Legacy VTK file of the C-alpha trace (Angstrom):
# vtk DataFile Version 3.0
C-alpha trace
ASCII
DATASET POLYDATA
POINTS 223 float
70.452 177.153 88.193
73.184 174.503 89.908
73.026 173.789 93.600
74.658 171.561 95.829
73.032 168.432 96.564
71.159 168.394 99.985
72.451 165.649 102.344
69.981 162.971 103.102
67.675 163.845 105.819
68.439 162.431 109.238
66.829 158.779 109.868
66.365 157.752 113.424
67.724 154.077 113.838
69.075 152.215 116.722
70.784 154.144 119.799
74.442 153.549 120.664
73.087 151.301 123.557
70.878 149.834 120.554
74.085 149.164 118.336
75.965 147.291 120.973
72.976 145.258 122.152
72.415 143.897 118.700
75.749 143.255 118.210
75.807 141.393 121.331
73.279 139.364 120.137
75.556 137.718 117.292
78.459 136.623 119.856
78.819 132.889 120.076
78.996 130.887 123.310
82.717 130.363 123.785
84.379 133.276 122.188
87.115 135.404 123.552
86.283 138.883 122.225
88.520 142.144 122.619
86.460 145.151 123.043
87.655 148.374 121.835
86.602 151.848 122.792
83.611 153.946 122.307
80.665 151.677 121.489
82.085 148.349 121.717
82.654 149.424 125.958
78.695 149.063 126.033
78.676 145.193 125.079
79.147 143.845 128.215
75.627 145.161 129.472
74.102 143.152 126.644
75.751 139.747 126.715
73.325 136.909 126.960
72.806 134.940 129.788
72.936 131.801 128.292
76.466 132.255 126.775
79.701 132.430 128.034
81.587 135.171 126.174
84.827 136.132 127.671
85.922 139.586 127.351
89.553 140.821 126.775
90.989 144.139 127.074
94.348 144.993 126.046
95.844 146.792 128.716
96.068 143.227 130.420
92.538 142.198 131.451
90.888 138.655 130.284
88.002 138.025 131.883
85.900 141.623 132.213
82.730 141.596 134.374
80.057 144.070 134.415
80.567 147.853 134.955
81.606 148.460 138.490
78.722 150.010 141.194
78.832 153.386 142.267
81.278 153.471 145.205
82.896 149.995 144.170
85.016 151.618 141.634
88.974 150.424 141.995
90.998 152.786 139.749
93.596 149.800 139.157
90.746 147.541 137.667
89.456 149.231 133.955
88.729 148.119 130.522
90.624 149.831 127.736
88.483 152.921 127.878
89.718 153.607 131.591
85.961 152.611 132.731
85.892 150.700 136.081
84.961 147.561 135.909
84.550 143.850 137.691
85.752 140.857 136.722
83.997 137.447 136.244
85.587 134.253 138.188
88.517 133.026 136.735
89.242 136.073 135.174
93.321 136.620 134.316
95.370 140.092 134.660
98.677 140.058 132.606
101.158 142.392 131.672
100.984 144.708 128.335
103.594 141.686 126.941
101.237 139.117 127.451
98.315 140.524 126.635
99.462 141.311 123.298
101.014 137.659 122.846
96.961 136.627 123.340
96.569 138.964 120.239
99.369 138.496 118.204
99.044 134.719 118.833
95.706 134.255 117.069
94.135 133.429 120.749
90.961 135.615 120.210
87.633 134.700 118.105
86.583 138.505 117.369
87.639 141.986 118.395
84.955 144.772 118.301
86.274 148.244 117.139
84.828 151.489 116.403
85.689 153.136 113.297
86.067 156.600 111.479
85.835 154.947 108.083
84.971 151.328 106.553
85.700 150.775 102.767
83.639 148.995 100.379
86.264 145.809 100.826
86.395 146.035 104.271
89.170 148.234 104.941
89.579 149.891 108.198
90.267 153.659 109.316
90.112 154.065 112.731
93.124 155.379 114.542
93.771 158.940 112.953
91.874 161.992 112.407
94.108 164.624 110.557
94.840 167.240 112.423
94.486 165.765 115.996
96.666 163.715 117.894
97.038 160.058 116.725
95.667 156.909 118.973
96.587 153.631 117.592
96.755 151.906 120.800
96.737 148.085 120.006
94.319 148.464 116.720
96.888 147.317 114.243
97.955 144.012 116.097
93.846 143.504 116.661
92.831 143.579 113.481
96.191 141.685 111.742
95.957 138.901 114.860
92.125 138.573 114.875
90.172 136.568 112.151
86.716 138.197 112.636
86.413 141.876 113.033
83.399 143.585 113.926
82.554 147.488 113.496
80.292 148.788 116.035
79.946 153.093 114.823
77.337 155.382 113.690
76.495 155.271 110.283
77.276 158.752 109.241
79.774 161.130 111.581
78.753 164.424 112.906
78.394 166.437 110.091
76.243 163.664 108.372
79.098 162.361 106.100
78.521 158.741 105.315
81.423 156.388 107.292
80.874 153.565 105.115
82.594 154.549 101.799
83.914 153.214 98.323
87.553 153.744 99.571
88.947 155.154 102.824
90.527 158.618 102.933
91.434 158.767 106.380
94.961 156.417 107.158
94.359 152.710 107.306
94.423 150.650 110.026
94.496 147.197 108.142
93.155 146.678 104.930
90.716 144.024 104.271
90.308 143.111 107.623
86.903 143.929 108.651
83.949 141.353 108.588
80.886 142.959 109.914
79.850 146.413 110.545
76.959 147.042 112.933
75.672 150.670 112.875
72.405 152.496 114.239
70.893 151.863 110.272
71.851 148.791 109.364
74.290 145.228 110.023
76.390 144.630 106.926
78.732 141.525 106.386
81.985 141.184 104.110
81.925 138.509 102.009
84.372 138.000 99.765
85.989 141.412 99.886
82.502 142.896 99.004
79.980 144.354 101.085
76.385 142.743 101.922
73.531 144.701 103.376
71.848 141.727 105.666
69.594 144.124 108.106
68.427 147.116 108.389
67.551 147.983 111.896
64.033 148.866 112.837
62.159 151.553 111.451
65.002 151.706 108.902
64.341 151.354 105.222
66.985 149.984 102.735
66.113 153.120 100.732
67.432 155.070 104.195
70.741 153.074 104.391
71.364 153.537 100.283
70.752 157.123 101.054
73.432 157.370 103.677
75.988 155.000 102.334
78.312 155.971 99.515
80.259 152.347 99.325
78.795 149.943 96.822
77.105 147.021 98.272
74.887 143.969 97.376
71.188 143.806 99.574
70.776 140.027 101.038
67.794 140.981 103.235
66.075 138.389 105.164
62.263 137.986 104.262
LINES 1 224
223 0 1 2 3 4 5 6 7 8 9 10 11 12 13 14 15 16 17 18 19 20 21 22 23 24 25 26 27 28 29 30 31 32 33 34 35 36 37 38 39 40 41 42 43 44 45 46 47 48 49 50 51 52 53 54 55 56 57 58 59 60 61 62 63 64 65 66 67 68 69 70 71 72 73 74 75 76 77 78 79 80 81 82 83 84 85 86 87 88 89 90 91 92 93 94 95 96 97 98 99 100 101 102 103 104 105 106 107 108 109 110 111 112 113 114 115 116 117 118 119 120 121 122 123 124 125 126 127 128 129 130 131 132 133 134 135 136 137 138 139 140 141 142 143 144 145 146 147 148 149 150 151 152 153 154 155 156 157 158 159 160 161 162 163 164 165 166 167 168 169 170 171 172 173 174 175 176 177 178 179 180 181 182 183 184 185 186 187 188 189 190 191 192 193 194 195 196 197 198 199 200 201 202 203 204 205 206 207 208 209 210 211 212 213 214 215 216 217 218 219 220 221 222
């Protein structure tokens, strides 16, 4: 008797905030970093106090600070996700042309984006779900103009399907652009066009990661 292969049992890993916190630990002192919408916008909450990281938003902010306190919101001061923000000392507000010149001119060290799919070779799909309105924003400019592209996302989609796949089936944002992937289950690095599992989240085993990942990868776990 044949039947459908059951989906892997859900695994409890990091929360969305936990993903952002883990990623923030790896940001280096002096980095200039663009934040995309979704989980990346949680990163400012967890920036280490001993590091200076300048955050950029494509809508024209260089020097994003903490979230605005309730009652202190300025409707003209938001991040790329339209969330109210504050500014750090020395921050700059620019028009879109200058903001994209920063991106296209290679002045960012890293961009942090959400994703719909990441392939085994680091291809990124994050701008269009078939049947829904496309929302490319500045993602294609960001992945083309930034040397490091870090993805922050949940490991599987809402239906339990893996998002780290052999090949992307959704329209690509960029080919071979992803350098790291941070999920609720694991951390991957993309090295020489191939995925490496470098860390499992607390309480998550390598077998859990394998069961929820269809892309091929190698394991380079510490210890």
